[in-house]
N, C-alpha and C positions, 0 to 999 in steps of 0.2 A: 800527386802520383798521377802521371800522365797517360790515358789509352787513348791509344791511335785504331784508326779500320784503314781498311781498302776496301773498295768495291768495284767489283768486276761483273756484271750482269751477261754479258754476253748475248747479247740481243739476238743478234743474228745467227747463234747455233743453239738453230731450233727446227723441230722435226715434227711432221703431223701427228696428232694424238699421241706426241709422247709424255710422261710424266717429268721427264727431268727437263723443263721448257723455263724461258725466261719470266713466264708468268708467277715462277714460284717467290720472286722476289718483289712483286706487284706491290704489294701491302708494307712491306717493309720500307722501301725505298722512298718514299716520301716521310717517312718517322726519321729515316738517316737526314736527310735533305732540311728537316726542320728542325733540327738542333737536339731531336728528344733522347738520342741516345747517350749524350756528355761527352761523346767521344770527336776526338777530331782526325778527319779523314788527311789521309795523305797518299801522295802522288806514288802510280805504280809504273814500272819499267818493264818488260817482256823478261822472263828467263832468257837467258844464253844456250843454245844448244850444246854448250860445255857441263853448263848446271845440270838441264836436265840428262847428262849424260853421266852424271855422277847417279844417279838409280835407273837408268833404262839405256838399254843397247843400242850404239848407234843406228842399228840397222834398222829398229823399230823408230826411231825418229825421222830416217828418210823416209820410211815407208807410209807413216802419218802424213808426214807432208805434203808426198805425193799423190797420194789416195785424195787428199782433201782438195788437191787441186780438180780432180773429177768429181768432186761430191755436187750433187748431195747424196748419202745413201747409208747402206745397215753395213757393222762392219764385225759384227759379233752376233749370237744368239740372244743377248739380255733383254734385249736388242740395246746393243750402242750403238749410235748414227754419229755420223760427220756430215759438215757441211763445207762449202768451199771456205769458209772465214774459220773454221776447227781449230786448225793448226795454230794461226793466231791469237786465237782466244783460248788455248789449252797453255801456250806460253804466256800468256799475260794472267792467267787463273794462275797458273806457280809463282809467276813472278811478284804476283799480291801476296801470297804466302811472304815471298823472301823479302818484300818490303816491310811489312810490318815485324819478322825475324830480325832483320839489320838496324831498325829500328830501337826494338828491346836489346839489340846487344850492344850497340853503339853508348846508349844510357840517355836516348833519346825520348823513351816512352817506357814507363814499366810493364805494362801490357798492352796486346794487339788481338784485333777479331779481322781474321781475312774470309770477308765474305764473300768467295769468288766462284764462278760456275764456268766450264762444266767442271763438276766433283772429281777427285782423284783416287779414294782409298781403293778402291778396287783395281789399279792398273797395275800390272806387275813389273818386271823390269824387261820384260820380252814379248808382254801384250798388252794393247788396250781392253778392257771390259768392266762390263756392268755400271755403263753409263761415262764410265770415265776414260779420259784420253791418257794423261800424266797425273803421277801421281803427285799432287800437290805439296799434301805435307812432308811425304819423304825425302823430295828436292830440297826443300826449306828446311829440314831435319841435318838433312849432309851438310849446306850451306852451315849450320852452325856449327857443325864439326870442323868443317873445313875453316872454319873462320877461330877456330881453337878450343872449343869445347871440347871436354874429353868427355864424356857422358852425357846423351839426352834421353829422352823418355817421350814416346808420345801416348797416349788414353785417346782410346777410339770410343765414343760413347754411341754412336749410329745402330742403328737397328740390326743392320748386316755386319758380318765380319768386315773386316779390313784386311782380306786376303794379300793384298799389294802391298803393303805396310808392313805384312809380317813378312813378304818374300824379299821385301829391300833391306830387311833388317836382322833375316834369319846369320847371316855369319859372320856379321860384325859385332861384338861383344863390346862396344860402347853404346848402342841403339839399342833401347830398353822400349818395349810393348806391351801395352794392357787393351784388349777389346773386350766390351759386353757387347752379345749380340744375342738375337733371337735365333734357338739352334732349329735347324729345319728346314730353312728358308735360303733363297742365295745368298752366298755362292755353295752351300753346303761344307764349307771349312770352316776352321776353328775350332776342334773339339780338346779337349783339356792335356792331351799329350799329343798333340799335333807336330812339337818340336822340342823333342827329347834332351837336344843338346844345349838347349837353351833356357833351360830351366831356372826359373827365380829372375828373367827378365824379359821372356815371350812368354804373357800369362794370357791367356784365352780363358773367359766367362762365360759359357753359354748358357744362356736363360729361355726359362721356360715360357711359352706366350704366357701375357700380362702381366710381367713382371714389372711393376712400376715404382712411386715416389720412394717407397720404405726399404724394398730390394735393395734398390740403387744408391739410396745409403748406407745401408749394411753391406754391399758389395765392395762400395767407399772404404768403410773401416776395417773389414775384415782381408781385403785383398788390394786395395789399391795403396793404401797406406803403407801395409807393411812390405810391398813391392818396393815402394818408393824408397821407403827410409833404408832397405836394403841394397840397392841400386847406387843410391846417390846422384841422380839426375843433376844438371847443372842447370839445364831448361827444361820444361813443359809443353810441348805442342797437345792441343785436345782437336781430335776427329770431331765435331759437334754436328750430330746429325738428327735431325728434327723429326726424322722418320721414327725414332722411338715413341713420339705421342703417341695415345690411347688411339686415336680415330684417325692415323695417318692411312688414306685407302691405300697402300700395298704391304701392311705390315699390321703386327699384333704384341707390340709392346702394351707397358702401362705409363708411362711419362705422362706427366701435368705439366703446364706452364712454370707451377711454384715448384715442381720436381726438379726442370731443368735449371730454375735456379739455385735450387739447393745444392745439388751436385755440382754446378758449377763455382759456389764459391765452398764448396768443400774442396774442387783442386786449386782456387786460389789460395787456400789455406794451406796444402801444400807445397805448393810454389814458394810460398812466404816463407817456409818453415826448411824447404830444401833446397829451394834454387835461388836464393835473393829477391825472389817475386816474379822469376823471368818465367813467362807463359804466353803462349800466342795461340787463339781459337780459331780452328779452319773450319769453314760451314762442309760439309759432305751432304747427306740426303735431305729428306722431309718433302713431301709431295701436296701440303697442302698450304696455300701462301696466308691463312691466317695462323697455323702451328710457329712456321717460320719466322713469322713477325715478332708474333709474342715470345717465340723462345731465344730469338736473337734478343730482341730488348731485355730480357730476363738474364741473359750475357753479359749484357753491358751494363745491368745493375749491380751484375756480382761483379763486375771490373771494376767498378767505380765504388764499391764497399757500399750502394745502396741498399737501401730497402725496395723489395720488388715494388715496383710503382703501380702494374697494371697485373694484377690477378684475375683471370676471366673466370677463375674458380670451376676448371675444365678438370674436375677431378674423375677419373678413371670409374665408369660403372661396375667395373668385373672385380672380382675380388682377388686377391695375389697368391700366386700360390708357393709354398714353402720349399726355400732353398737351402736350406741350411745344411744338409746333407751334400750337396751340389757344395758349398764355399767348403767345408769340410774336405771335400774329393779335393778341390783346387788347390787348398791349402797345403794338404799332405803330398800332391804331386811335386809341390815347388818347395818341400823343407820350410815352411813358414813356422815362426816358433807357435806354439799354442799361447 
């Protein structure tokens, strides 16, 4: 089984004192270069404007290109920033996910991991936001649908709600989406009943602070598996946010490195059972370089069916809140079998 990856560090997409910075990848890069991931790096071509336009309005694409020429600057209150290279960086980030997707679709790889920035899951069809310029995972998902897939699904375990991915799939019955996220933080969306017309394929799992390893596995068993079983996607995309780690500097969930490994193994098993193994992970958030490095290597271990090679035993010191009532509410809303 061949695992591939793309690496798009976008070193000139940087703004003073901003958490979404090239330094997020500074501990991961040497691990990749040493071959410790066990995966094979593949080349990246920038996404075309037409590919971006499968998700984003042409006016937004043109506006981003023009404002970047005048950069650097801040373009929304998150704050989302741009530099003079950010338009090209964002095209390359989306292209990094497309490259992994094509390798899997063409049978050149069983699975892949697109380690790219700027991230994407907050970017909506009509606006860049939340540190994100173009929605990398949604662009690649659209590419998979355009290539002949009948149904695909994005599962997002970033600490923040993937509002942009939700907006991109809202009106397309071929496009499923599940998001676990800490409730009450940016961007303030992602409640259980957000999308009544898309019951069963657009599933929000708002979590209390300090939800961690056990709660995520329960979510995988109680929510992910029955939704995937019902929707029957032919390919899974995973928005992997390592800001769900318990000591991320800007969030308050509770995953450990072992937790990232366990949830990734569970997702891989779902892909094996329902998608002929087709799965692509995509980097989203994560603002502690150590957590990003450990989490990404845990994903590679899961993709290669290896045991977790590096367990720093970074277990959350916080007790996990009970979520059974929340999971029951979600299951009832979506009509999942008891």
